[in-house]
C-alpha angles and dihedrals in degrees: 000000000000114000124237114253092233091061091052091065089084106041096166097060120089112217100204130023115222111223128230098031092147115093113251123227112237116244135188116244133160087261098048106127125228120253091249091055088067097048112134121246141075093286097063107146096219095049092045089051090054093048092051091070088212105145094221093050093045093050089050095051103040099064091048092051090049091055093043094050090053103038100033101037093146093058097037102101118168093195090060090067113058115229091005094134092052090049092050091045093053098086096039087053091053090047089051091052090057091046091054091055091045091048091055091054090043092054093045092053090049090053095240096125130085095359101095100075103078117015093175095056099084093165091053091049091053090050092050091048092054091049091048093050090048092050094046089053089068096042115095120226109274115237128184120228106257091210091056091048092049093050091046090051092051091047091051090047089055091050090046093054091044093050092067087075112079095223091052092047090052091049091051092050091056096047138082088267088094089065089054090052092049092049093046095052090045088075113109112280095234089053092048089052090050090048092051090058096043102044108009098163100077090041091057090048090054093048092051091048090053090049091052097048097043096091089057097052118110131203093235096057117119113257093016091135090065089050090051088051089056093053095042103040115009102047096046092047092048089050093051093049100041126086094186110116093204090053091049091052090056097041099051095062089048092051090050089053089051089057089065093058110100118234092004126156114283115248118256114277092243093060097082095047088048092052092048091050090049089057090056090057091055096219116215127243124013093333092087091053092047092049092053090044094057091044088055090051090049093046092058087066109075093216094056092038090056089049090057093047092047094053112120092230095043094118091057093044091049089056089050091051091047092056088057088067086079096043110142089355117157128193118256131186121207117196115213130184115240118250114277091241091064098044125101129197119262118237131177115279110236089208094046122115095250094050092047090050091051092048090049091050092049092050092050090049091054092047091049093049091048091051091048089052091054091051094047109116089217088062095048100279097254117183122249121222119198130160110255133192134222097236138035115281124247115257128213118250090251092055092047092049092051093049094047091056095051126096130230137301090016090053096058092044092051090046089055091050090055096041106041138045133197115267122161093208098044132089136174127212111247090230090054089047092053094045091053090052093046096047093050098049096042089102131118090228092069115107097194129058118244124264123241119263093255092052091050091051090049091056092058093084090050092053097038113022090184093059126079140188114239146147115267126196114213128209092276092054095252116141119226134181109240141165108232128201098041137072139180115286106253101210126060125228092261092050092052090059087079097051114138112239097185111137113270093359111168096196103049097151101042096105126073099181140026094264093055091046092053091048090048092055093046094049101040107026110026105034095092097045130054093207112356126174114280112257098178107135109304095340114127101182110155100223117039100202123169091255089054093045091055089064088067099043110095119231121253122266107287120231117272090246091064116075118202109215123229090222133043133194119261131184111267091235094055126086118251090245092057090095088065094059117117094222106059092183090072091066126088115254106269118235124238117293116276098257129145118255113241113214112194120205145142127263122210124188119292132183129242090281090053091250117143116262141159133051096327092058093046091050090050091050091049092050090048093052093047092048091051092051092048092050090050091049092050090049092047093049096096112183119239107280119234126217090266094054123088116245113227116232124247091253092053091049091049092049092048092049092049091051092051092049091051089052090049096052097034095231138074114282116218117224091243092055091047091052091048091052091051089053090050092051091048093050095044100044094038095208097323122136110279100193126078118251121252091252092052092048093050092047092051091045091051090049091056091046090054093054096038093095091050091049091049089052090053090048091053095047106034114095099177099086107261090114092088092060094046091048088055089051092055093043094246 
C-alpha cells in the first residue's frame, strides 16, 4: 500500500518490529519430518495428508509442519507446494464456521439482535424480548469442537511461522487467505473480545500473520476495502476494549500500519483518550514504547494532533509526557579542563606541608652540624647540651610520607636525623633504639623491608659521628648496651613551628602556639625599644612594628577538615619565586586554581551509534509534533476581518497554509500531497469544523507554558541528544 506522507517525515523509524528474526537452531523431536517429506511438488505427503481431511492423517501431518516451519524456515516455501495455503486454511475455515454460529447465539443472549428497527415502539420491543427469551430457552449451549479448534490453531501457527519469510508473506497476500481474514474480523466486536480472552493463541497467530503480509498488500487487490476496514475500525476498537497486555503489544503495530493507508477510516474517538490514559499508568515492558510510538504516528496527522491538543485533560497529560523525558535517566558528571586563558602555573606553596618539612629538615641539619662542630676535638671538644625526651617525637604527615618512600640504609639514617639530637649527657638503650625504629616502620606504606637490629645500630655512627655504641654500668652494677651522645628529640614537628628565631634568643622553644610566640617576642625582644630593627632570622627590616612582626608569626594549626595544598596558582607571567616576596601587593593577581570543571547532567538511553533512543526520545518527538501543530493552529487562527482590513486572496491563503504545513512536518510539501491531505480532512471531518476553538487553543498554549521551565531544565541537563527535538518544540 502507499504510505501516508505524514509517516514519511521520519524515515529512519520502524513502525512495527517483526518477531523471531533470530535464526533458530534445528533440533530433533519426535515430530521432526524427513527431508523427503518437504520435497517440492504436488505429491508432497504432508500436504496430501492435510487435503485428505482424514483426522488421523491431519493429526499426523500438522505437528511435522509446525516443526518444519519453525526449524527450517529457509526451506519452507509455500509456493513450492501447490494448493498448500488452501489446505492449511481448511481447518481455520471450519473453526470460523463454528465461531459464526456461536457469535449469533452470543449476540442474541446479549440482546443486540432484532431491537434496532423501531426504537419508539416500546411495546413491540417488549414483545420481541419475550419471544427471544422463550426461543433461547429451547436452544442448547453452543460449543465448538475442541479438535477442530486445535487443528485450526496448528494450521495458523504454521502460516504464522511461514509468514516471517518474505516470499511466503507475499504468497499469503495474493491468496484466498485474505477472504478468511475479512470473514474472521467481521465477527461482532464484543464476541471477538470474548474470544481473545477465551482462546488467545489462534488470535495472536492471526495478528502476527497480518503484520507480516501488510507490506505486500496493494490498493488494487480484490476485497481490499474489507482489509482497510479491519485496520481502521476493528483493530482500534479491539485495542480500546481489551485489557490484555499481550494483545495490546500486537495491536499497536497493526494500528500504526493502518495510519499509513491513505483515505482509511478514522480511528474511533475514544482511541486517543485511551492512549493518553495508558501513558499515565506507565505500562511495563515494550508497551510504553509502543504507546508513545503510535501517539507520534497520530500526531503527524493534523486531525489527530488537534484531537490530542483539544482534549479536556491535555494539560495534565502534557505534564505526564514531560516527566517521561527523564525516564531511565541517570546522573553523569563530565570533567573538563578550564580554558588555557584562565589557567595559571602551579608553584610550590611556601606554607605547604612539603615545603615546611624541607625547611624543618634543613634547620635540623644545620643544628646537627653546629653541634658536631662543638664536639669536634680539633675545636676543643666542648660538650653540647640539648633538651631530650623520653619517647620518639611525633612527625608531620609530610615527613612520614617522605620516610616511608625511602630505601635503606638512607631511610634509617634520615629517620635518626629526625628522631634524635646531640646531647653530651644523654644516652639511649639499644633495645629502646631498635623498638623505636621497628614501631615506626611497621607500616603498609613502607616500600622497603626493615633492617636487622645490628644493621640499624651500625648506622648510628653514619648518622651521628659524635655518638657511639658502648656498654654502660648502672648504679646497681648491671651492664646495658646503650648509644651515648644522642637522645630523643623533645619537640614534635608541629611544636617546632613556633620556634623563636630572634637573634641570640635564649628561650627559643618556650611557645607552643602563635599567641604564646607573639607574647614572647613582645616581652623579651621588644620591651626596651619602641621600634627596633627586626632581628628575626635573616630579616633586616628597619622598623619592627607589630604589623611587620605578624608576617613572621606562623599561623595556628588548621583544622583537620582543611587541607593545605603543596602547590598554589601563580600568574603565568610571574616568576616561580614571586610567592616568596615580602610585599605581596607587587605580584599579579593569581588566577583560579587549575582544577577541572565538573559538568553535571543526565544521561538517557542511546543506541550503538550514540543516537538517542527509548522512551525519552519518543516523548521528545511527541512533544515536538504537538508543539508544531499548536504553532500552526495559532498562526492559522486569523481574527475576523473588519471592513477596514484587507481580505487575503485564496492564493495567498493557500500559500500561507502550505508554508505552515512545511514548518509542521519539517520538509517541503508537494502540491499533490497537500491536495490529498485536504481531501482526507474533508472525508474524515464530514463538514465539521477543522480548526480548534479559541478556548482550546488557549488551554493548550497555557499547558505548554506551564511545562516550558521543566523542558528547559531537561535541555540544559540532558547529554544524550534529545535537546535538538525539544528546542524545535519550543521554537528555539
